[in-house]
C-alpha positions in Angstrom: -60.2 -19.7 64.1 -60.7 -16.1 65.1 -57.5 -14.1 65.6 -58.5 -13.3 69.2 -58.9 -17.0 70.0 -55.6 -18.0 68.4 -53.9 -15.2 70.3 -55.4 -16.3 73.6 -54.3 -19.9 73.0 -50.8 -18.6 72.3 -50.7 -16.7 75.6 -52.0 -19.8 77.4 -49.3 -22.0 75.8 -46.5 -19.7 76.8 -47.8 -19.2 80.3 -48.2 -23.0 80.8 -44.7 -23.7 79.5 -43.4 -21.1 81.9 -45.1 -22.8 84.8 -44.3 -26.4 83.7 -40.6 -25.7 83.3 -40.2 -23.5 86.3 -37.3 -21.7 84.7 -35.4 -24.9 84.0 -33.9 -25.5 80.6 -36.2 -28.4 79.6 -38.7 -29.2 76.8 -42.4 -30.0 77.2 -44.5 -32.1 74.8 -47.3 -30.6 72.8 -49.5 -33.4 74.3 -49.0 -31.9 77.8 -49.6 -28.4 76.6 -52.8 -29.6 74.7 -54.1 -31.1 77.9 -54.0 -27.7 79.6 -55.6 -25.9 76.7 -58.1 -28.9 76.3 -57.5 -29.2 72.6 -55.6 -31.4 70.1 -51.8 -31.5 70.1 -52.0 -30.8 66.3 -53.7 -27.5 66.8 -51.2 -26.6 69.6 -48.3 -27.4 67.2 -49.6 -25.1 64.6 -49.6 -22.2 67.1 -46.2 -23.3 68.4 -44.9 -23.1 64.9 -45.9 -19.5 64.7 -44.3 -18.8 68.1 -41.2 -20.6 67.0 -41.0 -18.4 63.8 -41.5 -15.4 66.2 -38.5 -16.6 68.2 -40.6 -17.0 71.4 -40.2 -20.8 71.7 -37.6 -23.4 70.6 -38.3 -26.9 69.4 -36.4 -30.1 69.8 -37.5 -33.0 67.5 -37.4 -36.7 68.0 -37.2 -39.2 70.8 -36.7 -38.6 74.4 -36.7 -34.9 75.4 -38.5 -33.8 72.3 -40.8 -30.8 72.8 -40.9 -27.1 73.2 -39.4 -24.6 75.6 -39.4 -20.8 75.9 -36.7 -19.0 73.9 -36.6 -16.2 76.5 -37.5 -15.7 80.1 -41.2 -15.2 80.8 -40.4 -11.6 82.0 -38.9 -10.9 78.6 -41.9 -12.0 76.5 -44.5 -9.3 76.2 -48.1 -9.7 75.0 -47.0 -7.6 72.0 -44.3 -10.1 71.1 -47.0 -12.8 71.1 -49.5 -10.7 69.2 -46.9 -10.0 66.5 -46.0 -13.7 66.2 -49.5 -15.1 65.8 -51.7 -12.4 64.3 -51.3 -12.2 60.5 -53.8 -9.4 59.7 -54.5 -6.0 61.1 -56.8 -5.8 64.1 -59.4 -4.0 61.9 -59.8 -4.5 58.2 -61.5 -2.3 55.7 -64.2 -3.5 53.2 -63.3 -6.6 51.1 -64.9 -4.9 48.1 -64.6 -1.2 47.2 -67.6 0.8 48.5 -69.6 2.9 46.0 -67.6 5.9 45.0 -70.7 7.8 44.1 -72.0 7.7 47.6 -70.8 10.3 50.2 -70.3 7.6 52.8 -69.0 5.0 50.4 -66.4 7.5 49.1 -65.2 8.7 52.4 -65.6 5.9 54.9 -62.3 4.1 54.1 -60.1 7.1 54.6 -62.0 8.1 57.7 -61.7 4.6 59.2 -58.1 4.1 58.2 -56.8 6.8 60.6 -59.1 5.7 63.4 -58.1 2.0 63.0 -54.4 2.9 62.8 -54.6 5.0 66.0 -56.6 2.3 67.8 -54.2 -0.5 66.9 -51.2 1.7 67.9 -52.8 2.3 71.4 -53.6 -1.4 71.7 -50.0 -2.4 70.9 -48.6 0.1 73.4 -50.8 -1.5 76.1 -49.8 -5.1 75.1 -46.1 -4.1 75.4 -46.7 -3.4 79.1 -47.6 -6.9 80.2 -45.4 -10.0 80.1 -45.9 -13.8 80.3 -44.5 -13.6 83.8 -47.3 -11.2 84.8 -49.9 -13.5 83.2 -48.5 -16.5 85.0 -48.7 -14.8 88.4 -52.2 -13.5 87.8 -53.5 -16.8 86.4 -52.2 -18.7 89.4 -53.6 -16.1 91.8 -57.0 -16.3 90.0 -56.9 -20.2 90.2 -56.5 -20.1 94.0 -53.3 -22.0 93.9 -49.8 -21.1 95.1 -47.2 -20.9 92.3 -44.7 -23.1 94.1 -47.3 -25.7 94.8 -48.3 -25.9 91.2 -44.7 -26.2 90.0 -44.1 -29.0 92.5 -47.3 -30.8 91.3 -46.3 -30.4 87.6 -42.8 -31.7 88.3 -44.4 -34.8 89.8 -46.6 -35.4 86.8 -44.0 -35.2 84.0 -44.3 -37.9 81.4 
């Protein structure tokens, strides 16, 4: 799966957990999360594993109450935190094979692109650090046409 898609799914997961738990100290199942993302719980658990390693979620195994919860408040989880937890490679990569050193472009393109890529990724990370899961939750609910409190009440009634 593309980095961008995995990142987007991670943001979706964290935002949904924030909504579903409503700030309460409770765990939600990967089945419930997968229902929102419209994918398999196995795929969701893979991403949750990365988020757990990044200390953005906590897991509780076995029986009643098993599931996942946010490790921090939604206002304290930035898009950059999520990016760093789920993205394993740089935003831009150079050639997989070395370009022709006897060609003017082949010889100079990697050094030229390295500085540009580095500056671009730094700017992106600065932007990601400005937005939180709480911001995304509010904007997502606004875009859906729902009221946040209505959604939290509805989710509380649908807990399995």
